[in-house]
N, C-alpha and C positions, 0 to 999 in steps of 0.2 A: 503494500500500499503507500502510495507517494505521503509525502510527511507534508505537513504544513507548511514549511518553508519554499516550496516549491510552485505554492500559490500563484506567484507572481515571477515572470521572467521571459527568456524567448526560448522557445519550444518547439521541438519538431518530433512529432507524433505519427506513428502508423495504425490504421486502423485493418484488422481482419488480413494482417500482411499485404495489403496492397493499397488502400487509399493513405495518403501521405500528408499533413496538415500542420500547418505553423499556427501557435495559440500563444498567448501572452500573459492569459490567465488559465488555471486549472484548479476546481477546486470539487473535492470527494462529496458524491451524493451516496444516498442508499444503496443504489444499484451500479454506481459507477463513478463518472466523471461528466462535470459541466466545462466547458472550454467557452474562453473568452465572454465571460459572464452571459453562458445561456444562447450563445449562437448556436453550438452544437453540444449534445449532449452524448455519450458512449457509455455503453455497459462495459464492466470490468473484464470481461472475459474476450470482448472484441477489441479492447486495446494492447496491441500486440509488440508495439517498439517505444519506447520515451528516450528522447535526450534533450538536454537543458544547453544551449548554447551560453557559456558563460561571458565574463568581461565587467560586470557591474557598472560602475561609474565610467571606469576609466576610457570607454571606447563610446564614439558617437553612437546614436541611435542609428544613424544609416548604415553605418561598418557593423552593427549587431545585427541589423536587419538582413543585410549582404549575406552575412555568416551563416545566418538562418534557413536564408534563400537557398545556399551552396549545399548546406547539410542536408534540406530537406531533398533536393535534386537528386542528391547522391545516392540518400537511402530510397529513394524512387525510384534510381535506375537500378541498384541491387536487387531489391524486390520484384522489379519486372524481370530481370534476369533469371530470378529463380523460379517464377512461374513459366517463363518460355521454355526453360530446361523441364521441367514437369509437365509441359503442354507436349513437347516435340521430342523430347529426350534426347536432342541437341544442344551440344554448347554455346554458348550465347554470343562467342567472340572467334574470332582466327586461330585457328593451331599458334599456340606460342605468344599471341599476341594477347592484349587490354582494350578495354574501352580508353580513349582517349579525353584527357580535361585540357581543353583549351581556350582560347580567348580571354575575356576579363575574370574569369573564377580562377584562371591559371594563374593568370596576376597576383589577385588578391591571396592565392594559398601560398605566393612564393616572393617576391621584391615589391610589391606595391598592395600591403595588405588593406589598405582604405579604401582599394578600388571597388568602384560598385557599377552595377549594371542591371537590367532588366530581366535577362535571362542567363542561363548554364549551358554553354557551348559542350557537348559530346559528340564525339565520333564511334560510329561502331559498325561492325561488321553487316555485310548487305542483308543477310539471310535475317539476322536480328533486328535491321532496323525495318524492315518490311512487315515484320511479325509485328514488332512495338505499334507502327503505325496504324494497324487494324486492330489490335486486340487491346491496347492499355491506352487508359484515359489518366493523364496529372491532373486529375480536377481539384486537388488540391495544394497546387505548387503553382508559383508563377512560373510562366513558360518555360520549359526547356528547349532549346532547340539542338537537334539531334539529326545528323549529319553522317554520310556515308564516309569511308575513309579515304577517298578520293578528295575530299577536300585538299588533300595534303600533295597532292600531286606535283606541283610546283617547287615543295619545300626540299631540302638537302636531308642528310643523317639525322633527322630529328628525333628518332627511337632512341640513338643511343646517346642523347643528352638529356631526353625526357627522366624524369623520376618516378621509379615505382613505388606506388604507396598505398597503404590498404587502406579500405572504405570504413563506414561506419560499421558494416555488418562484415566484416571480411574480405570484401572481393580485391582484387587486385585493381589499379588504375595506374593509368601511366598520367602525369601531370607535365603538360608542354612544357620544355626548357623558355625560359623569357626572351633570351637570343633570338630562338627559332619563333616567338610568336613576332618578333619585329620582323624576320624575314618572311612572315605571312602578312604581316599589316600591310607590308608592302606592293603586295598581290590587289590591295583594295581598287575595284571600280570605282567609278565616281558615281554617287548618286545625290539624290536630289538633298538628302538629310546634310552632305558633306562631311561623311562621319571620319575621312582620312583627316581634314583639317581640324574637326571639332574634338576628336576623340583621338585618334593613332598618332597624331605626332606629339601630343601632352605623354601618351603611353610610351612612346618610342624614346624621346627624352630622358623619362624618368628611368627606363632600365639601363638605359645607356650610361646615365650616371650611379647608377647603384652599383653597377657590374663593372666599367670601366673596361670591357675589352681592347685587348691592342689591338692596334690598326692590322696586324699580319691576320688576326682571327678573325676581325671583322670582315676583310677581302675574301679570308678561306669561306665564310658563310655565304657570301653573296656569290660566288663562283662555284659553288656545289652542286647546284643543278643547272645545266645548260640549256635546260628545257623552259625556263622562263622567259629567256632573252630570244628565243626563234620567232622568228614574224611570221605568223601564219598565212599559209596561201588557201585560199577560202573561195568556194561558190558565193554568189551573191546571195542575199537572204538573210534571214533573222540570225540565224547560228554563226555565219559569219561576221554579222556586227557584233555580237558577243566577244568572238574571241580576239577580232580587231581591236575593240574597247579595251579587254584585259592588257592585250600589248602595251597600246599606249598608256594606260595607266602604271605598268610595272615602270614602263620609261620615267614618266614623271615623276613618282613617288622616288623610286631610286635615286634621280638625280637629286632630289631634293635632300634624301638621306646622306650620299656622298657629298654635299655641300655642307651640310652640317658636320659630320664625323669623320671625314676622309676627303677634304678639300684640295687634294695634290692627286686625287684618282677623278679618271673621266667615267662616264658610264661606259661609251664605247669598250674602254680598257678594260672594264668589268666582262662585257661581251666576250672579247675575245682571249680574256683568261678561262673565262666557264667553259666556253668550247674547244681551248687548249687542254684544259684538265681532261675534260671529256675524250678528249682523242688520247690523250696519254696515259690515263688512267693514275694520276698523282696521287699518293698517298695522302690523305689529310693530314694538316700540323695538327701541333696538340693544343695550341692556343689558350684562353683561359674560360671555362665553360661555367666554373662553379655552380656544381649541380644545388638543386634544392636542400636543405638541409634536414626538412620536415620528415617525420619519423611515419606518422599517418594523419589521415584526414582528420579523425578526432582530436590529434594535438594541435593541427595548424587552425581549428576551429576553434579550440579551445572549449571540446564538448564533454560532457559527461552522459555516461548510460544512468538511468534512472531506474531502479528497483521499482518493479509492479507489484 
């Protein structure tokens, strides 16, 4: 039974091992619990998971809310994976791989702990992604954007730099390295929201300031995958416009990045070096990667399991 001290706080709860909800108030009733001062009531036997995201008065409410959102999305993903296996008898991930946490959530778990966002980004295997889209509803959690692993087509050896960490219920997740997040942000196609101008540039500056990678390693990252610089040869049509827009955005974004962090290097030089590396199969530089030192998701979120 949860003690009285858990009446107020930031909680992530699961009902019947499926519906994940966030709560700020939990009160014991004769038969179970009342959440958020009566918004929802849950019978004791139906409340299957309970986590409290700690932080007290030391963290801004927006950061506590973000940690709660991330914790809820991760718990939701873990429970969904268990249900997928129970229904299909298939592993939810690709063999020897793990679900990937990327985007703002990966930054909040590593170098920008006060980073907030409206969603949590995961990349999943194709079969699990399709099953989840048809059979799972994350009704209790702010939108979690779930993408297939193809989202990393133009990234380099990001798996080698990602941190392998344990989720709230023991699932292994890969948390994308912040410098690979920089490389991914440079792929952003211009949109009406101007996300690259409004969000990505600020994130990139904070990541680079925190990690201070060597110029050699910056060049290594930029030239790891030659595919990002190949100008597409496309037939007329909507698909062609997307590919051309992607190529144009990469040029513009990478040129800005070089002006900020490696002004002695031009975009054309990066393209040539990437092509040369691909041709010669150059061994990667060691560089300064600074892997995340988080032990698991619970530690990163400062979350504790509550006894039910």
